[in-house]
OpenMM code with the backbone's topology and positions (N, CA, C; nanometers):
from openmm import Vec3, app, unit

residues = "MET ILE ASP ASN TRP LEU PRO PHE LEU ILE PHE GLY ALA PHE ALA LEU ILE ILE PRO GLY THR MET ILE THR ALA SER PHE VAL LEU SER THR ARG PRO THR HIS ARG THR LYS ALA ARG THR VAL PRO PHE GLU SER GLY VAL SER GLN GLY PRO PRO LYS GLN GLN ARG PHE THR VAL SER PHE TYR LEU THR ALA MET LEU PHE ILE LEU PHE ASP ILE GLU ILE VAL PHE LEU TYR PRO LEU ALA VAL ILE LEU ARG LYS LEU GLY TRP PHE GLY PHE THR GLU PHE GLY PHE PHE VAL ALA ILE LEU ALA LEU ALA TYR VAL TYR ILE TRP ARG LYS GLY ALA LEU GLU TRP ARG".split()
positions = [
    Vec3(1.6861, -3.7851, 4.0138),
    Vec3(1.6804, -3.7872, 3.8304),
    Vec3(1.4977, -3.6743, 3.7856),
    Vec3(1.4601, -3.7376, 3.8160),
    Vec3(1.2891, -3.7100, 3.7882),
    Vec3(1.2688, -3.5583, 3.8014),
    Vec3(1.3393, -3.5184, 3.8959),
    Vec3(1.2891, -3.3712, 3.9639),
    Vec3(1.3927, -3.2844, 3.8449),
    Vec3(1.4830, -3.3496, 3.8144),
    Vec3(1.5268, -3.2352, 3.7121),
    Vec3(1.4773, -3.2270, 3.5550),
    Vec3(1.3917, -3.3390, 3.5309),
    Vec3(1.3063, -3.3495, 3.3963),
    Vec3(1.1441, -3.2617, 3.4004),
    Vec3(1.1010, -3.2913, 3.5266),
    Vec3(1.0504, -3.2528, 3.5498),
    Vec3(0.9507, -3.1627, 3.5157),
    Vec3(1.0120, -3.0538, 3.5111),
    Vec3(0.9617, -2.9019, 3.4098),
    Vec3(0.9011, -2.9229, 3.3118),
    Vec3(1.0892, -2.9650, 3.2660),
    Vec3(1.0736, -2.9680, 3.1118),
    Vec3(0.9716, -3.0440, 3.0610),
    Vec3(0.9018, -3.2374, 3.1605),
    Vec3(0.7775, -3.2239, 3.1285),
    Vec3(0.6790, -3.1937, 3.0884),
    Vec3(0.6620, -3.1325, 3.2185),
    Vec3(0.5521, -3.0498, 3.2038),
    Vec3(0.5354, -2.9114, 3.1319),
    Vec3(0.6139, -2.8346, 3.0823),
    Vec3(0.6210, -2.7787, 2.9672),
    Vec3(0.5831, -2.8693, 2.8386),
    Vec3(0.6239, -2.9742, 2.7818),
    Vec3(0.5803, -3.0436, 2.6868),
    Vec3(0.4505, -3.0635, 2.6645),
    Vec3(0.3995, -3.1013, 2.7934),
    Vec3(0.2624, -3.1383, 2.7734),
    Vec3(0.1876, -3.0379, 2.7970),
    Vec3(0.1928, -2.8745, 2.8457),
    Vec3(0.1133, -2.7846, 2.7942),
    Vec3(0.1206, -2.7476, 2.6713),
    Vec3(0.2844, -2.7906, 2.6006),
    Vec3(0.2555, -2.7815, 2.4442),
    Vec3(0.2263, -2.8259, 2.3662),
    Vec3(0.1761, -2.9390, 2.4010),
    Vec3(0.1185, -3.0447, 2.2850),
    Vec3(-0.0475, -3.0180, 2.3308),
    Vec3(-0.0736, -3.0076, 2.5001),
    Vec3(-0.2251, -2.9891, 2.5815),
    Vec3(-0.2422, -2.8879, 2.4306),
    Vec3(-0.2383, -2.7690, 2.4282),
    Vec3(-0.2833, -2.6103, 2.4995),
    Vec3(-0.3640, -2.6111, 2.2930),
    Vec3(-0.2432, -2.6524, 2.1999),
    Vec3(-0.2759, -2.6142, 2.0563),
    Vec3(-0.3998, -2.7946, 2.0573),
    Vec3(-0.3800, -2.8724, 2.0709),
    Vec3(-0.4472, -2.9476, 1.9954),
    Vec3(-0.6165, -2.9243, 2.0970),
    Vec3(-0.6090, -2.8222, 2.1766),
    Vec3(-0.7337, -2.8335, 2.2648),
    Vec3(-0.7963, -2.7579, 2.2048),
    Vec3(-0.7726, -2.6041, 2.1355),
    Vec3(-0.8341, -2.5465, 2.0882),
    Vec3(-0.8292, -2.5834, 1.9205),
    Vec3(-0.7014, -2.6666, 1.8353),
    Vec3(-0.8585, -2.7345, 1.7272),
    Vec3(-0.9067, -2.8261, 1.7377),
    Vec3(-0.9558, -2.9063, 1.8495),
    Vec3(-1.0855, -2.9468, 1.8871),
    Vec3(-1.1791, -2.9184, 1.9143),
    Vec3(-1.1497, -2.7554, 1.9471),
    Vec3(-1.2318, -2.6815, 1.9852),
    Vec3(-1.3037, -2.5389, 1.8288),
    Vec3(-1.2099, -2.5557, 1.7643),
    Vec3(-1.2562, -2.4491, 1.6753),
    Vec3(-1.3031, -2.5694, 1.5518),
    Vec3(-1.3286, -2.7122, 1.5707),
    Vec3(-1.3772, -2.8171, 1.4631),
    Vec3(-1.5295, -2.8225, 1.5730),
    Vec3(-1.5081, -2.7662, 1.6835),
    Vec3(-1.6521, -2.8525, 1.7251),
    Vec3(-1.7440, -2.7567, 1.7304),
    Vec3(-1.7358, -2.6743, 1.7685),
    Vec3(-1.7679, -2.4943, 1.8097),
    Vec3(-1.7590, -2.4342, 1.6697),
    Vec3(-1.7717, -2.3920, 1.5402),
    Vec3(-1.7371, -2.3508, 1.4177),
    Vec3(-1.8944, -2.4140, 1.4110),
    Vec3(-1.9238, -2.3103, 1.3415),
    Vec3(-2.0615, -2.2509, 1.2981),
    Vec3(-2.0413, -2.2260, 1.1542),
    Vec3(-1.9381, -2.2932, 1.1040),
    Vec3(-1.9606, -2.2379, 0.9445),
    Vec3(-2.0287, -2.3533, 0.8100),
    Vec3(-2.1082, -2.3014, 0.7580),
    Vec3(-2.1847, -2.3923, 0.6839),
    Vec3(-2.1374, -2.4950, 0.5983),
    Vec3(-2.1260, -2.6774, 0.5368),
    Vec3(-2.0321, -2.7471, 0.5393),
    Vec3(-2.0865, -2.7729, 0.4049),
    Vec3(-2.1355, -2.6961, 0.2835),
    Vec3(-2.1710, -2.7386, 0.1604),
    Vec3(-2.0278, -2.5969, 0.1320),
    Vec3(-1.9502, -2.6376, -0.0155),
    Vec3(-1.9135, -2.4946, -0.0688),
    Vec3(-1.9808, -2.4244, -0.1658),
    Vec3(-2.0154, -2.3119, -0.2266),
    Vec3(-2.0542, -2.2722, -0.2243),
    Vec3(-1.9730, -2.1919, -0.3711),
    Vec3(-1.9753, -2.1578, -0.4821),
    Vec3(-1.9121, -2.0631, -0.5524),
    Vec3(-1.8660, -1.8982, -0.5080),
    Vec3(-1.9578, -1.8787, -0.4513),
    Vec3(-1.9143, -1.7538, -0.3929),
    Vec3(-1.7935, -1.8066, -0.2213),
    Vec3(-1.8313, -1.8607, -0.2232),
    Vec3(-1.7198, -1.8528, -0.1030),
    Vec3(-1.5495, -1.9333, -0.1483),
    Vec3(-1.5823, -1.9842, -0.3015),
    Vec3(-1.4317, -2.0702, -0.2925),
    Vec3(-1.3423, -1.8697, -0.4371),
    Vec3(-1.3575, -1.7302, -0.4296),
    Vec3(-1.3699, -1.6395, -0.4403),
    Vec3(-1.2351, -1.6192, -0.3827),
    Vec3(-1.1729, -1.5949, -0.3898),
    Vec3(-1.0493, -1.5016, -0.3037),
    Vec3(-1.1240, -1.3528, -0.2369),
    Vec3(-1.1240, -1.3502, -0.1187),
    Vec3(-1.1281, -1.2066, -0.0982),
    Vec3(-1.0377, -1.1237, -0.0225),
    Vec3(-1.0547, -1.0328, -0.0394),
    Vec3(-0.8578, -0.9023, 0.0343),
    Vec3(-0.9558, -0.8071, 0.0492),
    Vec3(-0.9243, -0.7499, 0.2101),
    Vec3(-0.9687, -0.6213, 0.2377),
    Vec3(-1.0571, -0.5266, 0.1651),
    Vec3(-1.1428, -0.6467, 0.1777),
    Vec3(-1.3168, -0.5888, 0.0990),
    Vec3(-1.3277, -0.5876, -0.0780),
    Vec3(-1.2467, -0.6185, -0.1117),
    Vec3(-1.2237, -0.6509, -0.2371),
    Vec3(-1.2464, -0.7537, -0.3230),
    Vec3(-1.3004, -0.8018, -0.4231),
    Vec3(-1.3060, -0.9162, -0.4847),
    Vec3(-1.1982, -0.9176, -0.5460),
    Vec3(-1.1485, -1.0322, -0.5242),
    Vec3(-1.0308, -1.0755, -0.6400),
    Vec3(-1.0891, -1.0532, -0.8218),
    Vec3(-1.2055, -1.1827, -0.7722),
    Vec3(-1.2628, -1.2906, -0.9383),
    Vec3(-1.1349, -1.3500, -0.9872),
    Vec3(-1.2005, -1.4090, -1.0575),
    Vec3(-1.0725, -1.4528, -1.1807),
    Vec3(-0.9392, -1.3765, -1.1760),
    Vec3(-0.8513, -1.4150, -1.1837),
    Vec3(-0.7101, -1.4200, -1.2182),
    Vec3(-0.6525, -1.3478, -1.3166),
    Vec3(-0.6825, -1.2681, -1.3585),
    Vec3(-0.6549, -1.1857, -1.5189),
    Vec3(-0.5230, -1.1820, -1.5190),
    Vec3(-0.4807, -1.1564, -1.6482),
    Vec3(-0.3874, -1.1754, -1.7205),
    Vec3(-0.3664, -1.0144, -1.7516),
    Vec3(-0.2481, -0.9343, -1.6748),
    Vec3(-0.2069, -0.8330, -1.6618),
    Vec3(-0.0882, -0.7922, -1.7001),
    Vec3(-0.0482, -0.6881, -1.8027),
    Vec3(0.1226, -0.7407, -1.9029),
    Vec3(0.1462, -0.6408, -1.8756),
    Vec3(0.3038, -0.6354, -1.8172),
    Vec3(0.3881, -0.4933, -1.7825),
    Vec3(0.4791, -0.4626, -1.8881),
    Vec3(0.4556, -0.3109, -1.9149),
    Vec3(0.5483, -0.2767, -2.0080),
    Vec3(0.7360, -0.3216, -1.9759),
    Vec3(0.7853, -0.3013, -2.0750),
    Vec3(0.9565, -0.3222, -2.0558),
    Vec3(1.0267, -0.1881, -1.9482),
    Vec3(0.9333, -0.0501, -1.9150),
    Vec3(0.9526, 0.0363, -1.8728),
    Vec3(0.9519, -0.0110, -1.7281),
    Vec3(0.8580, -0.0564, -1.6720),
    Vec3(0.8260, -0.1154, -1.5927),
    Vec3(0.9802, -0.2086, -1.5193),
    Vec3(0.9980, -0.3207, -1.6136),
    Vec3(1.0947, -0.4140, -1.5739),
    Vec3(1.2161, -0.2825, -1.5449),
    Vec3(1.2440, -0.2079, -1.6291),
    Vec3(1.4159, -0.1901, -1.6531),
    Vec3(1.3528, -0.0539, -1.5625),
    Vec3(1.3178, -0.0314, -1.4540),
    Vec3(1.2975, 0.1155, -1.3534),
    Vec3(1.2907, 0.0177, -1.2654),
    Vec3(1.3162, -0.1489, -1.2198),
    Vec3(1.2773, -0.2193, -1.1095),
    Vec3(1.4377, -0.2507, -1.1042),
    Vec3(1.4533, -0.2960, -1.2484),
    Vec3(1.6219, -0.3243, -1.2343),
    Vec3(1.7106, -0.2285, -1.1932),
    Vec3(1.6700, -0.1294, -1.2722),
    Vec3(1.8176, 0.0304, -1.2490),
    Vec3(1.7509, 0.0956, -1.0511),
    Vec3(1.6518, 0.0141, -1.0423),
    Vec3(1.6484, 0.0792, -0.8095),
    Vec3(1.7130, -0.0098, -0.7249),
    Vec3(1.6940, -0.1469, -0.8002),
    Vec3(1.7337, -0.2734, -0.7203),
    Vec3(1.9329, -0.2636, -0.7524),
    Vec3(1.9632, -0.1295, -0.8675),
    Vec3(2.1126, -0.1746, -0.9277),
    Vec3(2.1655, -0.0616, -0.8434),
    Vec3(2.0799, 0.0983, -0.8512),
    Vec3(2.1077, 0.1436, -0.7468),
    Vec3(2.0996, 0.1600, -0.5665),
    Vec3(1.9968, 0.0728, -0.5438),
    Vec3(2.0119, 0.0366, -0.4396),
    Vec3(2.0876, -0.0519, -0.2888),
    Vec3(2.1946, -0.1055, -0.4355),
    Vec3(2.3110, -0.2225, -0.3709),
    Vec3(2.4051, -0.0950, -0.3793),
    Vec3(2.4057, -0.0196, -0.4748),
    Vec3(2.5218, 0.0144, -0.4741),
    Vec3(2.5401, 0.1585, -0.3510),
    Vec3(2.4539, 0.1763, -0.3326),
    Vec3(2.4057, 0.2840, -0.2059),
    Vec3(2.4348, 0.2004, -0.1052),
    Vec3(2.4298, 0.0721, -0.0598),
    Vec3(2.3907, -0.0220, 0.0409),
    Vec3(2.5716, 0.0236, 0.0794),
    Vec3(2.7090, -0.0068, -0.0418),
    Vec3(2.8526, 0.0071, -0.0179),
    Vec3(2.8595, 0.1362, 0.0644),
    Vec3(2.7670, 0.2278, 0.0384),
    Vec3(2.8362, 0.3441, 0.1047),
    Vec3(2.8282, 0.3813, 0.2261),
    Vec3(2.7967, 0.2747, 0.3221),
    Vec3(2.8082, 0.3223, 0.4568),
    Vec3(2.8796, 0.2429, 0.5283),
    Vec3(2.9245, 0.1092, 0.5337),
    Vec3(3.0630, 0.0661, 0.6146),
    Vec3(3.1688, 0.1496, 0.4949),
    Vec3(3.2089, 0.2253, 0.4180),
    Vec3(3.2152, 0.2537, 0.3990),
    Vec3(3.3234, 0.4303, 0.4078),
    Vec3(3.1364, 0.4770, 0.4468),
    Vec3(3.1652, 0.5905, 0.5413),
    Vec3(3.1824, 0.5783, 0.7015),
    Vec3(3.1726, 0.4741, 0.7624),
    Vec3(3.1663, 0.4477, 0.8464),
    Vec3(3.3738, 0.4535, 0.9016),
    Vec3(3.4648, 0.3395, 0.7852),
    Vec3(3.5884, 0.2985, 0.8499),
    Vec3(3.6590, 0.4254, 0.7437),
    Vec3(3.5473, 0.6048, 0.7298),
    Vec3(3.6492, 0.6492, 0.6533),
    Vec3(3.7590, 0.7151, 0.7387),
    Vec3(3.7304, 0.7197, 0.8228),
    Vec3(3.8385, 0.8399, 0.9311),
    Vec3(3.9720, 0.7450, 0.8829),
    Vec3(3.9607, 0.6595, 0.9633),
    Vec3(4.0635, 0.5073, 0.9623),
    Vec3(4.1491, 0.5238, 0.7910),
    Vec3(4.0719, 0.5675, 0.6878),
    Vec3(4.1378, 0.5014, 0.5679),
    Vec3(4.1812, 0.6600, 0.5414),
    Vec3(4.1680, 0.7594, 0.5798),
    Vec3(4.2044, 0.8659, 0.5159),
    Vec3(4.2223, 0.9248, 0.3973),
    Vec3(4.2878, 1.0431, 0.3377),
    Vec3(4.2614, 1.0774, 0.2576),
    Vec3(4.2925, 0.9302, 0.1179),
    Vec3(4.2926, 0.8635, 0.1403),
    Vec3(4.3127, 0.7941, 0.0302),
    Vec3(4.1797, 0.7081, 0.0220),
    Vec3(4.1090, 0.6677, 0.1034),
    Vec3(3.9378, 0.6570, 0.1958),
    Vec3(3.8916, 0.7810, 0.0885),
    Vec3(3.8534, 0.8600, 0.1283),
    Vec3(3.7971, 1.0355, 0.0810),
    Vec3(3.8302, 0.9677, -0.0240),
    Vec3(3.9125, 0.9384, -0.1639),
    Vec3(3.9078, 0.9499, -0.2728),
    Vec3(3.8362, 0.8661, -0.3803),
    Vec3(3.8687, 0.6781, -0.2640),
    Vec3(3.8035, 0.6549, -0.3494),
    Vec3(3.6523, 0.6477, -0.3213),
    Vec3(3.6085, 0.7409, -0.1616),
    Vec3(3.4615, 0.7668, -0.1455),
    Vec3(3.4531, 0.8123, -0.2851),
    Vec3(3.5457, 0.9474, -0.2958),
    Vec3(3.4078, 1.0050, -0.3894),
    Vec3(3.4159, 0.9446, -0.5306),
    Vec3(3.4977, 0.9143, -0.5574),
    Vec3(3.5197, 0.8153, -0.6831),
    Vec3(3.3802, 0.8109, -0.7198),
    Vec3(3.3739, 0.6220, -0.6261),
    Vec3(3.2587, 0.5552, -0.6914),
    Vec3(3.0994, 0.6827, -0.5758),
    Vec3(3.0990, 0.7761, -0.5249),
    Vec3(2.9878, 0.8430, -0.5605),
    Vec3(3.0085, 0.9609, -0.6816),
    Vec3(3.0629, 0.9579, -0.7375),
    Vec3(3.0959, 1.0156, -0.8799),
    Vec3(3.0352, 0.9032, -0.9639),
    Vec3(3.1685, 0.8279, -0.9970),
    Vec3(3.0160, 0.7024, -1.0664),
    Vec3(2.9307, 0.7016, -1.0651),
    Vec3(2.8727, 0.7193, -0.9409),
    Vec3(2.7160, 0.6784, -0.9652),
    Vec3(2.6140, 0.7873, -0.9678),
    Vec3(2.6576, 0.9299, -0.9883),
    Vec3(2.6216, 1.0065, -1.0299),
    Vec3(2.6325, 1.0437, -1.1736),
    Vec3(2.7087, 0.9759, -1.2054),
    Vec3(2.7195, 0.9761, -1.4057),
    Vec3(2.6143, 0.9038, -1.4007),
    Vec3(2.6716, 0.7533, -1.3606),
    Vec3(2.5330, 0.6444, -1.4283),
    Vec3(2.4334, 0.7216, -1.4200),
    Vec3(2.3732, 0.7789, -1.3262),
    Vec3(2.2683, 0.8504, -1.2375),
    Vec3(2.2106, 0.9345, -1.3898),
    Vec3(2.2587, 1.0281, -1.4058),
    Vec3(2.2870, 1.1263, -1.5153),
    Vec3(2.2891, 1.0778, -1.6316),
    Vec3(2.3491, 0.9463, -1.6770),
    Vec3(2.3293, 0.9023, -1.7994),
    Vec3(2.1810, 0.8514, -1.8409),
    Vec3(2.2083, 0.7505, -1.6991),
    Vec3(2.0072, 0.6715, -1.7556),
    Vec3(1.8851, 0.7927, -1.7511),
    Vec3(1.9275, 0.9195, -1.6951),
    Vec3(1.7764, 1.0010, -1.6887),
    Vec3(1.8098, 1.0670, -1.8544),
    Vec3(1.9462, 1.0875, -1.9119),
    Vec3(1.9144, 1.1723, -2.0173),
    Vec3(1.8864, 1.0855, -2.1090),
    Vec3(1.9095, 0.9401, -2.1344),
    Vec3(1.8724, 0.8511, -2.2026),
    Vec3(1.6564, 0.8293, -2.1399),
    Vec3(1.5930, 0.8205, -2.0707),
    Vec3(1.4904, 0.8636, -2.0621),
    Vec3(1.4318, 0.7198, -1.9648),
    Vec3(1.5274, 0.6572, -1.8932),
    Vec3(1.5372, 0.5411, -1.8260),
    Vec3(1.4381, 0.5807, -1.7416),
    Vec3(1.3929, 0.6431, -1.6514),
    Vec3(1.3404, 0.6548, -1.5736),
    Vec3(1.1721, 0.7490, -1.5999),
    Vec3(1.1537, 0.7622, -1.7475),
    Vec3(1.0409, 0.7789, -1.7670),
    Vec3(0.9092, 0.6948, -1.7486),
    Vec3(0.7715, 0.7104, -1.7259),
    Vec3(0.7400, 0.5989, -1.6455),
    Vec3(0.6315, 0.6020, -1.7859),
    Vec3(0.5683, 0.5448, -1.8788),
    Vec3(0.5127, 0.5729, -1.9721),
    Vec3(0.3699, 0.4760, -1.9343),
] * unit.nanometer
topology = app.Topology()
chain = topology.addChain("A")
for resn in residues:
    res = topology.addResidue(resn, chain)
    for name in ("N", "CA", "C"):
        topology.addAtom(name, app.Element.getBySymbol(name[0]), res)
């Protein structure tokens, strides 16, 4: 019975010993200073100091553009499955495909003419 479970026990032992050893070694071999300074608490990413968080306000056009992008992106995703089975659907599928693309094109032209895609 133990012969069947021996590989799992050995693997489990290694799975506990190796991470435990690494965590212990990182605390023992660490050369970091133990006191915190104000400079160490500031986030630092990609070589640019972020500093305190700034309140940045976005315009409505930013959100409108984002919503339109998501809307058109989701609608375009529906074209792939339709294109895959287009032969099986025949002319009816082709007509529906064209109708869907026409609605997308009209919606795109409408928001373009309204100026919703202008970045101000």
